[in-house]
VOMIKOL-724418 format. One record per atom (N, C-alpha, C, CB): x, y, z; residue in one letter. Coordinates in steps of 0.2 Angstrom, whole numbers, padded with zeros to 4 digits, always signed. Atoms other than C-alpha are relative to their C-alpha. Glycine has a CB too. Example, Ala and Ser with C-alpha at 12.3 -4.5 7.8 and 13.67 -1.06 7.14 Angstrom:
// VOMIKOL-724418
+0004-0006+0000A +0062-0022+0039A +0004+0006+0000A -0005+0000+0006A -0004-0006-0001S +0068-0005+0036S -0004+0005+0003S +0002+0002-0007S 
END
This chain:
// VOMIKOL-724418
-0001+0005+0005M +0315+0078-0204M -0003-0007+0003M +0008-0001-0001M +0002+0006-0003L +0311+0063-0192L -0008+0000+0000L +0002-0001+0007L +0007+0000+0000K +0293+0069-0191K -0003-0001-0007K -0003+0007+0003K +0002+0001+0007L +0292+0070-0210L +0001-0007-0002L +0004+0005-0004L -0001+0007+0002L +0299+0053-0212L -0005-0005+0003L +0007-0003+0002L +0005+0004-0004G +0287+0046-0199G -0007+0001-0004G -0001+0002+0007G +0007-0001+0004G +0272+0054-0209G +0000-0004-0006G +0000+0007-0001G +0000+0004+0006L +0278+0046-0225L -0001-0007+0001L +0007+0001-0003L +0001+0007-0001R +0279+0029-0217R -0007-0001+0002R +0005-0002+0006R +0007+0001-0002L +0261+0031-0209L -0004+0001-0006L -0002+0006+0005L +0004-0001+0006Y +0254+0037-0226Y +0001-0006-0004Y +0002+0006-0004Y -0002+0006+0003A +0263+0022-0234A -0004-0006+0003A +0007-0002+0000A +0004+0005-0004T +0254+0011-0221T -0007+0000-0002T +0001+0000+0007T +0007-0001+0002L +0237+0018-0225L -0001-0001-0007L -0002+0007+0002L +0000+0002+0007L +0240+0017-0243L +0000-0007-0002L +0005+0003-0004L +0000+0007+0001F +0244-0001-0242F -0007-0003+0002F +0005-0003+0005F +0006+0003-0002I +0228-0006-0232I -0006+0002-0005I -0002+0002+0007I +0005-0002+0005G +0218+0005-0245G +0000-0004-0006G +0001+0007-0001G -0001+0004+0006L +0225-0004-0260L -0002-0007+0001L +0007+0000-0002L +0002+0007-0001C +0223-0021-0252C -0007-0001+0001C +0003-0003+0007C +0007+0001-0001S +0205-0018-0247S -0003+0001-0007S -0003+0006+0004S +0003-0001+0007L +0201-0012-0265L +0001-0006-0004L +0003+0006-0003L -0001+0006+0004A +0209-0027-0273A -0004-0006+0003A +0008-0002+0001A +0004+0005-0003W +0200-0039-0261W -0007+0000-0002W +0001-0001+0008W +0007-0001+0001N +0184-0031-0264N -0002-0001-0008N -0003+0007+0002N +0001+0001+0007L +0186-0032-0283L +0000-0008-0001L +0006+0003-0004L +0000+0007+0000L +0190-0051-0281L -0006-0003+0003L +0007-0003+0003L +0005+0003-0003A +0176-0054-0270A -0007+0001-0004A -0002+0004+0007A +0006-0001+0004L +0163-0048-0283L -0002-0007-0003L +0001+0005-0005L +0002+0006+0003P +0163-0064-0293P +0000-0006+0005P +0005-0002-0006P +0001+0006-0005L +0165-0075-0278L -0006+0000+0004L +0006+0001+0006L +0006+0000-0002Q +0148-0070-0273Q -0004-0006-0002Q -0004+0007-0001Q +0004+0005+0003L +0142-0084-0284L +0001-0007+0004L +0002-0001-0007L -0002+0006-0004L +0150-0097-0272L -0006-0002+0004L +0006+0000+0004L +0005+0002-0005P +0138-0108-0261P +0001+0004+0006P +0000-0007+0001P +0000-0004-0006E +0133-0100-0245E +0006-0001+0005E -0006-0001+0004E -0005+0002-0005H +0145-0109-0233H +0007+0002-0003H -0001-0007+0002H -0007-0001+0003Q +0160-0108-0245Q +0001+0008+0000Q +0001-0003-0007Q -0001-0008+0001A +0157-0089-0248A +0001+0003+0007A -0006+0003-0003A -0001-0003-0007R +0156-0085-0229R +0007-0002+0003R -0006-0003+0005R -0007+0002-0003T +0171-0096-0224T +0006+0004-0004T +0001-0007-0001T -0006-0003+0003L +0182-0089-0238L +0000+0008+0001L -0001-0001-0008L +0000-0007-0001G +0176-0071-0236G +0003+0002+0007G -0008+0002+0000G -0002-0001-0007R +0179-0071-0217R +0008-0001+0000R -0003-0003+0005R -0007+0001+0000A +0196-0079-0219A +0004+0005-0004A +0001-0007-0003A -0003-0005+0004G +0201-0067-0233G +0001+0007+0003G -0004+0001-0007G +0000-0006-0004I +0197-0052-0223I +0005+0000+0006I -0007+0002+0003I -0004+0001-0005S +0206-0059-0208S +0007+0000-0002S -0002-0006+0004S -0007+0001+0003Y +0222-0063-0218Y +0002+0007-0002Y +0000-0005-0006Y -0002-0006+0002G +0222-0046-0226G +0001+0005+0006G -0006+0003-0004G -0002-0004-0006Y +0221-0037-0209Y +0006-0002+0003Y -0006+0000+0005Y -0007+0003-0003R +0235-0048-0202R +0006+0003-0004R +0000-0007+0001R -0005-0003+0004L +0245-0043-0217L +0001+0007+0001L -0001-0002-0007L -0001-0007-0001F +0242-0025-0214F +0003+0002+0006F -0007+0003+0001F -0003-0001-0006W +0247-0026-0196W +0008-0002+0000W -0003-0004+0006W -0007+0002+0001T +0263-0035-0201T +0004+0005-0004T +0000-0007-0004T -0003-0006+0003V +0267-0021-0213V +0001+0006+0004V -0004+0001-0007V +0000-0006-0004A +0263-0008-0201A +0006+0000+0005A -0007+0001+0004A -0005+0002-0005Q +0275-0016-0188Q +0007+0001-0003Q -0001-0006+0004Q -0007+0000+0003A +0289-0018-0201A +0002+0007-0002A -0001-0004-0007A -0001-0007+0001L +0287+0001-0205L +0001+0004+0006L -0005+0003-0005L -0001-0003-0006H +0288+0005-0187H -0005+0005+0001H +0007+0003+0001H +0006-0004-0002T +0271+0014-0187T -0004-0002+0005T -0003+0002-0007T +0005+0003-0005M +0262+0002-0176M +0004-0005+0004M -0006-0003-0003M -0002+0005-0005R +0266-0009-0161R -0006-0004+0002R +0005+0002+0005R +0006+0004-0001I +0253-0023-0159I +0002-0006+0005I -0003-0002-0006I +0000+0006-0004D +0251-0035-0144D -0007-0003+0000D +0002+0002+0007D +0006+0002+0001D +0236-0045-0149D -0001-0008+0000D -0004+0002-0007D +0000+0007+0000G +0241-0063-0147G -0005-0004+0005G +0007-0002+0002G +0005+0003-0004C +0229-0066-0133C -0006-0003-0004C -0002+0004+0006C +0006+0002+0004L +0215-0068-0146L +0001-0007-0003L -0001+0005-0006L -0001+0007+0003D +0223-0084-0153D -0004-0005+0004D +0007-0001+0000D +0003+0005-0004A +0215-0093-0138A -0007-0001-0002A +0000+0002+0007A +0007-0001+0002L +0198-0088-0146L -0001-0003-0007L -0003+0006+0001L +0000+0001+0007R +0202-0092-0164R -0005-0006-0002R +0007-0002-0002R +0004+0006+0003D +0193-0109-0166D -0006-0001+0004D +0005-0006+0000D +0006+0001-0004E +0179-0107-0153E -0006+0001-0005E +0000+0004+0006E +0006-0001+0003R +0162-0109-0160R -0006+0003+0004R -0003-0007-0003R +0005-0003-0004G +0147-0099-0155G +0002+0004+0006G -0005-0005+0003G -0003-0005-0005L +0155-0084-0146L -0001+0007-0002L +0007-0002+0001L +0000-0007+0002I +0152-0066-0145I +0006+0003+0004I -0007+0003+0003I -0006-0004-0002I +0167-0055-0143I -0001+0007+0000I +0007-0001-0004I +0002-0007-0001V +0164-0038-0136V +0006+0004+0002V -0006+0001+0006V -0006-0004-0002A +0177-0024-0134A -0002+0008+0001A +0005-0001-0005A +0001-0008+0000N +0178-0005-0130N +0002+0002-0007N +0004+0003+0006N -0001-0003+0007H +0180+0006-0145H +0003+0006-0001H -0007+0000-0004H -0003-0006+0000P +0193+0019-0144P +0002+0003-0007P +0007+0000+0004P -0002-0002+0006T +0199+0020-0162T -0003-0003-0006T +0008-0001+0000T +0002+0003+0006M +0195+0017-0180M +0002-0007-0002M +0001+0005-0006M -0004+0006+0001F +0207+0002-0180F -0003-0006+0004F +0007+0001+0001F +0001+0005-0005D +0198-0008-0167D -0003-0007-0004D -0005+0002+0005D +0003+0006+0004A +0188-0020-0179A +0006-0004-0003A -0006+0002-0005A -0006+0003+0004L +0204-0023-0189L +0004-0004+0005L +0004+0005-0004L -0004+0004-0005L +0213-0028-0173L -0003-0007+0002L +0001+0004+0006L +0003+0006-0002L +0200-0041-0168L -0001-0005-0006L -0007+0002+0003L +0001+0004+0005V +0196-0048-0185V +0006-0003-0003V -0004+0004-0006V -0006+0002+0003A +0214-0050-0190A +0002-0007+0004A +0005+0005+0002A -0001+0006-0004R +0215-0064-0176R -0006-0005+0000R +0003+0002+0006R +0006+0004-0001L +0198-0071-0178L -0004-0001-0007L -0005+0004+0005L +0003+0001+0007P +0194-0078-0195P -0007-0003+0000P +0005-0005-0004P +0007+0003+0000R +0178-0086-0190R -0005+0006+0001R -0001-0005+0005R +0004-0005-0002S +0171-0069-0185S -0004+0004-0005S +0003+0004+0005S +0004-0005+0004A +0157-0058-0192A +0000+0007+0004A -0007-0003-0002A +0001-0007-0003C +0155-0039-0188C -0007+0002-0002C +0005+0005-0003C +0006-0004+0001I +0139-0029-0187I +0002+0007-0003I -0004+0001+0006I -0002-0006+0004M +0141-0015-0200M -0005+0005-0001M +0004-0002-0006M +0004-0005+0002K +0133+0001-0204K -0003-0001-0007K +0003+0008+0000K +0003+0002+0007A +0121-0002-0219A +0004+0003-0006A -0007+0001+0000A -0003-0004+0006G +0130+0011-0230G +0007-0003-0001G +0000+0007+0002G -0007+0003+0001L +0147+0002-0228L -0001-0006-0004L +0003-0001+0007L +0001+0006+0004L +0140-0013-0236L +0000+0001-0008L -0006-0004+0002L +0000-0002+0007H +0140-0003-0252H +0006+0004-0002H -0006+0004-0002H -0006-0004+0001N +0157+0005-0250N +0005-0004-0004N +0003+0001+0007N -0004+0003+0005V +0169+0002-0264V +0006-0004+0004V +0003+0005-0005V -0005+0003-0004F +0183-0002-0251F -0002-0006+0005F +0004+0005+0004F +0002+0005-0005L +0173-0014-0240L -0006-0004-0002L -0002+0004+0006L +0006+0003+0001G +0156-0018-0247G +0000-0007-0003G -0004+0004-0005G +0000+0006+0003A +0159-0033-0258A +0003-0006+0004A +0004+0000-0007A -0003+0005-0005G +0171-0042-0246G -0005-0001+0006G +0006+0003+0002G +0004+0001-0005A +0159-0039-0232A -0007-0004-0001A -0003+0007+0003A +0006+0004+0003R +0144-0046-0242R +0002-0007-0001R -0003+0003-0006R -0002+0007+0001L +0154-0061-0246L +0001-0004+0006L +0007+0000-0004L -0001+0003-0006A +0159-0064-0228A -0007+0000+0004A +0005+0004+0004A +0007+0000-0004R +0140-0062-0223R +0001+0004+0006R -0002-0007+0001R +0000-0004-0005Y +0144-0048-0212Y -0007+0003+0001Y +0005+0006+0000Y +0007-0001-0002I +0128-0041-0203I -0002+0007+0000I -0002-0003+0007I +0002-0007+0001S +0119-0025-0208S -0004+0002+0006S -0004+0001-0006S +0004-0002-0006N +0112-0014-0194N -0006+0004-0002N +0004+0005+0004N +0005-0004+0003E +0099-0007-0206E -0007-0001+0004E -0001-0001-0007E +0006+0002-0003S +0085-0016-0197S +0002-0003+0007S -0005-0004-0004S -0002+0002-0007A +0087-0019-0178A -0002-0008+0001A -0003+0004+0005A +0003+0007-0001W +0076-0035-0178W +0004-0005-0005W -0007-0001-0001W -0003+0004+0005Q +0084-0042-0194Q +0008-0001+0002Q +0000+0003-0007Q -0006+0000-0002M +0101-0038-0187M +0001-0005+0006M +0003+0007+0003M -0001+0005-0005V +0098-0048-0171V -0002-0007-0002V -0006+0002+0006V +0002+0006+0002R +0090-0062-0180R +0006-0003-0004R -0006+0000-0005R -0006+0003+0004A +0105-0064-0192A +0006-0001+0004A +0002+0006-0005A -0005+0002-0005A +0117-0063-0178A -0001-0006+0004A +0001+0006+0005A +0002+0006-0004R +0108-0076-0168R +0001-0006-0005R -0008+0000+0002R +0000+0006+0004D +0107-0088-0183D +0008-0001-0002D -0003+0001-0007D -0007+0001+0001D +0126-0085-0187D +0003-0004+0006D +0003+0006-0002D -0003+0003-0006L +0131-0089-0169L -0003-0007+0001L -0002+0004+0006L +0002+0007+0000R +0120-0105-0169R +0003-0004-0005R -0008+0000-0001R -0004+0004+0005G +0129-0111-0184G +0007+0000+0001G -0001+0004-0007G -0007+0001-0002G +0145-0110-0175G +0005+0006-0002G +0003-0006-0004G -0004-0006+0001G +0151-0092-0180G +0002+0004+0006G -0004+0004-0005G -0001-0004-0006Q +0158-0079-0169Q -0002+0007-0003Q +0008+0001+0001Q +0002-0007+0001L +0152-0061-0168L +0004+0005+0004L -0008+0001+0002L -0004-0006-0003V +0163-0045-0165V -0005+0005+0001V +0006+0001-0004V +0005-0006-0001I +0152-0031-0157I +0003+0005+0005I -0006-0003+0002I -0002-0005-0005F +0156-0015-0149F -0006+0003+0003F +0004+0006-0004F +0006-0002-0003P +0143-0011-0136P -0001+0007+0000P +0000-0003+0007P +0001-0008+0000E +0146+0008-0137E -0003+0002-0007E +0007+0003+0001E +0003-0001+0006A +0140+0006-0155A +0004+0005-0005A -0007+0003+0000A -0005-0004+0004T +0153+0019-0161T +0006+0002+0004T -0004+0007-0002T -0006-0002-0004R +0170+0026-0156R -0002+0004+0006R +0005+0003-0005R +0001-0003-0006T +0171+0032-0139T +0000+0008+0000T +0005-0002+0006T +0000-0007+0001E +0166+0050-0138E +0002+0003+0007E -0007+0002-0001E -0002-0003-0007T +0168+0053-0119T +0005-0006+0004T -0006+0001+0004T -0005+0006-0003P +0184+0042-0114P -0001+0000+0008P +0007+0002-0001P -0002+0006+0003P +0186+0030-0106P -0005-0004-0003P +0004-0004+0005P +0005+0005+0003L +0169+0023-0111L -0006+0004+0000L -0001-0006+0005L +0007-0003+0000D +0152+0028-0117D -0005-0005+0002D -0001+0002-0008D +0006+0005-0002T +0135+0020-0112T -0001-0005-0005T -0006+0004+0001T +0001+0006+0005F +0132+0003-0119F -0007+0000-0002F +0002-0007+0004F +0007+0000+0003R +0118+0001-0131R -0003-0007+0000R +0001+0002-0008R +0003+0007-0001P +0106-0014-0130P +0001-0003-0007P -0008+0001+0001P +0000+0005+0005S +0107-0029-0142S +0005-0005+0001S +0002+0004-0007S -0005+0005-0001V +0123-0038-0137V -0003-0006+0005V +0006+0003+0003V +0003+0005-0004T +0114-0046-0122T -0006-0004-0002T -0001+0003+0007T +0006+0004+0004L +0098-0050-0132L +0003-0005-0004L -0004+0006-0003L -0002+0005+0005I +0108-0058-0145I +0003-0006+0004I +0006+0003-0005I -0003+0006-0004A +0118-0069-0132A -0006-0004+0003A +0004+0003+0006A +0006+0004-0003R +0101-0074-0124R -0003-0004-0006R -0005+0004+0004R +0003+0004+0006L +0093-0079-0141L +0004-0005-0003L -0002+0005-0005L -0004+0005+0003A +0108-0088-0147A +0003-0005+0005A +0006+0003-0004A -0002+0004-0005Q +0112-0095-0130Q +0008-0002+0000Q -0003-0007+0001Q -0007+0000+0001V +0131-0091-0132V +0003+0005+0005V +0002+0001-0007V -0003-0005-0005P +0143-0083-0120P +0003+0006-0003P +0006-0004+0004P -0003-0006+0002I +0151-0066-0121I +0007+0001+0003I -0005+0006+0003I -0007-0001-0002Q +0169-0064-0120Q +0003+0007-0001Q +0005-0005-0005Q -0002-0007+0000T +0176-0047-0115T +0007+0001-0002T -0001+0003+0007T -0006-0002+0002V +0191-0039-0123V +0001+0007+0001V +0002-0002-0008V -0002-0007-0001F +0200-0023-0118F +0005+0002-0005F +0003+0001+0007F -0004-0003+0005I +0208-0012-0132I +0003+0006+0004I -0003+0001-0006I -0004-0006-0003E +0222+0000-0125E +0004+0002-0005E +0003-0003+0006E -0005-0003+0005T +0232+0012-0135T +0003+0006+0003T -0004+0002-0007T -0003-0005-0004D +0244+0025-0130D +0000+0007-0003D +0008-0001+0000D +0001-0006+0003T +0239+0039-0142T -0008+0001-0002T +0004+0002-0006T +0007-0001+0002P +0222+0047-0147P -0001-0001-0008P -0002+0007+0002P +0000+0000+0008Y +0226+0043-0166Y -0007-0004-0002Y +0006-0004-0002Y +0006+0002+0003L +0210+0040-0175L -0006-0001+0005L +0001-0007-0004L +0005-0001-0004R +0199+0043-0160R -0005+0005-0003R +0002+0002+0007R +0005-0005+0003K +0183+0053-0163K +0003+0007+0000K -0006+0001+0005K -0002-0007+0001G +0188+0070-0170G +0007+0000-0003G +0000+0004+0006G -0007+0000+0002W +0206+0064-0175W +0000-0001-0008W +0004-0005+0004W +0000+0001+0007P +0208+0066-0194P +0005-0005-0002P +0001+0007-0004P -0004+0005+0002L +0216+0052-0204L +0007+0002-0002L -0003-0003-0006L -0007-0003+0002W +0230+0063-0211W +0004+0003+0005W -0002+0005-0005W -0004-0003-0006R +0236+0070-0194R +0004-0005+0003R -0005+0003+0005R -0005+0005-0002V +0252+0061-0189V +0001+0000+0007V +0006+0001-0004V -0001+0000-0007P +0253+0056-0171P +0007-0002+0002P -0005-0005+0004P -0006+0003-0001P +0269+0051-0162P +0000-0007-0001P +0002+0001+0008P +0000+0007+0002L +0275+0035-0169L +0006-0004+0004L +0002+0000-0008L +0006+0004+0002P +0274+0020-0167P -0006+0001+0005P +0003-0007-0001P +0006+0001-0004V +0256+0019-0161V +0000-0007+0003V -0006+0002-0004V +0000+0007-0004T +0255+0005-0148T -0008-0002+0001T +0004+0001+0006T +0007+0003-0002F +0239-0006-0146F +0002-0006+0004F -0004-0002-0007F -0001+0006-0004R +0238-0019-0133R -0008-0003+0001R +0003+0001+0007R +0006+0003-0001L +0223-0031-0132L +0001-0005+0006L -0003-0004-0006L +0000+0005-0006R +0219-0041-0116R -0007-0003+0001R +0003+0003+0006R +0006+0004-0001L +0206-0054-0112L -0003+0002+0007L +0000-0007-0001L +0004-0001-0006G +0193-0051-0098G -0004-0006+0002G -0003+0007+0000G +0005+0005-0002R +0179-0060-0090R -0004-0002-0005R -0004+0003+0006R +0005+0003+0004R +0167-0071-0099R -0006-0001+0003R +0002-0007-0003R +0006+0000-0003F +0149-0069-0096F -0005-0005-0003F -0003+0007+0000F +0005+0005+0003S +0135-0082-0098S -0006+0004-0002S -0002-0006+0005S +0006-0003+0001P +0119-0077-0106P -0005+0000+0006P -0004-0003-0007P +0005-0001-0006A +0105-0071-0094A -0007+0001-0002A +0003+0005+0005A +0007-0002+0002A +0086-0070-0094A -0001+0007+0000A -0004-0004+0005A +0001-0007-0001D +0087-0052-0089D +0005+0004-0005D +0000+0003+0007D -0005-0003+0004D +0095-0043-0104D +0003+0006+0003D -0003+0001-0007D -0002-0007-0002D +0095-0026-0096D +0005-0001+0006D -0006+0004+0002D -0004+0001-0006A +0103-0032-0080A +0007-0002-0002A -0003-0005+0005A -0007+0002+0002L +0117-0041-0089L +0004+0005-0004L -0001-0006-0005L -0003-0006+0003L +0120-0026-0100L +0003+0005+0005L -0005+0004-0005L -0002-0005-0006A +0122-0015-0084A +0006-0003+0003A -0006+0001+0005A -0006+0003-0003E +0134-0028-0077E +0006+0000-0004E -0002-0007+0002E -0005+0000+0004L +0144-0029-0092L +0003+0007-0001L -0003-0002-0007L -0003-0007+0000E +0146-0010-0093E +0004+0002+0006E -0006+0005-0001E -0003-0001-0006R +0150-0009-0075R +0007-0003+0001R -0004-0002+0006R -0007+0004+0000Y +0164-0022-0077Y +0005+0004-0004Y -0002-0007-0003Y -0005-0004+0004Y +0172-0012-0091Y +0002+0006+0004Y -0004+0002-0007Y -0002-0006-0004R +0171+0004-0081R +0005-0001+0006R -0006+0004+0002R -0005+0001-0006E +0180-0004-0066E +0006-0003-0002E -0004-0005+0004E -0006+0004+0002N +0193-0013-0077N +0004+0003-0006N -0001-0007-0001N -0003-0003+0006I +0197-0002-0092I +0006+0004+0002I -0005+0005-0003I -0007-0004-0001V +0215+0006-0093V +0001+0004-0005V +0006-0005+0001V -0002-0004+0005E +0219+0021-0102E +0007+0000-0002E -0002+0008+0002E -0007+0000+0002G +0235+0020-0112G +0002-0007+0000G +0004+0004+0005G -0003+0007+0001A +0246+0005-0117A +0007+0000+0002A -0001-0002-0008A -0006+0000-0003P +0261+0001-0107P +0005-0002-0006P +0001-0004+0006P -0005+0002+0005D +0278-0001-0117D +0001-0008+0001D +0006+0004+0002D -0001+0007-0001A +0280-0019-0110A -0006-0003+0003A +0007-0001+0004A +0006+0002-0003P +0263-0026-0108P +0001-0008+0003P -0006+0000-0005P -0001+0007-0002P +0261-0043-0098P -0003-0004-0005P -0003+0000+0007P +0003+0005+0005A +0257-0059-0107A -0008+0000+0002A +0003-0007+0002A +0008+0000-0001C +0238-0061-0110C -0002-0006+0003C -0003+0000-0007C +0003+0006-0004P +0229-0073-0098P -0004-0004-0005P -0003+0002+0006P +0005+0004+0004K +0219-0087-0105K -0007+0002+0002K +0001-0008+0002K +0007-0002-0002P +0200-0084-0106P -0003-0004+0006P -0004-0001-0006P +0003+0004-0006R +0191-0088-0090R -0007-0003-0002R -0002+0005+0005R +0006+0004+0001A +0176-0100-0089A -0006+0005+0001A -0001-0006+0004A +0006-0004-0001P +0159-0092-0091P -0003+0001+0007P -0006-0002-0005P +0003+0000-0007T +0151-0085-0075T -0007+0003-0001T +0004+0005+0004T +0007-0002+0000S +0133-0083-0072S -0001+0007+0003S -0005-0005+0003S +0002-0006-0003S +0125-0066-0068S -0004-0001+0005S -0002+0005-0005S 
END
């Protein structure tokens, strides 16, 4: 009976985010006519607010426990790349919920998805359809004071705890001349990792903990910085999220490679 009730609460949580996403994307369609700056600001703030509402409901239903307050220290920073490991399908929602200035790099097909497309286009999220256009759009957005959320593994982790990092993040940092802030995402279950179906109920509540790591300055050698970034993650990543996580530290000042 307890497992059945837990499943119902989880499905209610997922239904809520689905309906919210659909409603926001319908509203976003006419808002595309707004001037560029207003559309981008409203689009990103709207997505951020919607995801924060989702996490609030998820915690109220006791399906999720979230410790993400450390991201508030980054909320108002201009020109910043936020990188994170990518264990589950919820990772982007965790980051964007606390970072209303941020843009994401998205698979091109998702920009036409009924649940995501219109809102993502309004927020001027960045398509990965063309590698060079992706890099140029990310550079311009960062130079304009935006933030970029990016997962260097490019997709959810296939071989835990971490897959090989793909190029682009360090190239973007060098071209935009902005720092890279590392974030670690930790969770206590394999829910929505690669191969875990959406409908399969895990032990509840699912716990997520986010913590800030080292900040890296852009470097002339993109490949060397990417290798250092991956090595740093491999040396400091933690599998699982403790029941009583420590308070998040403040972000450290950038360090040169």
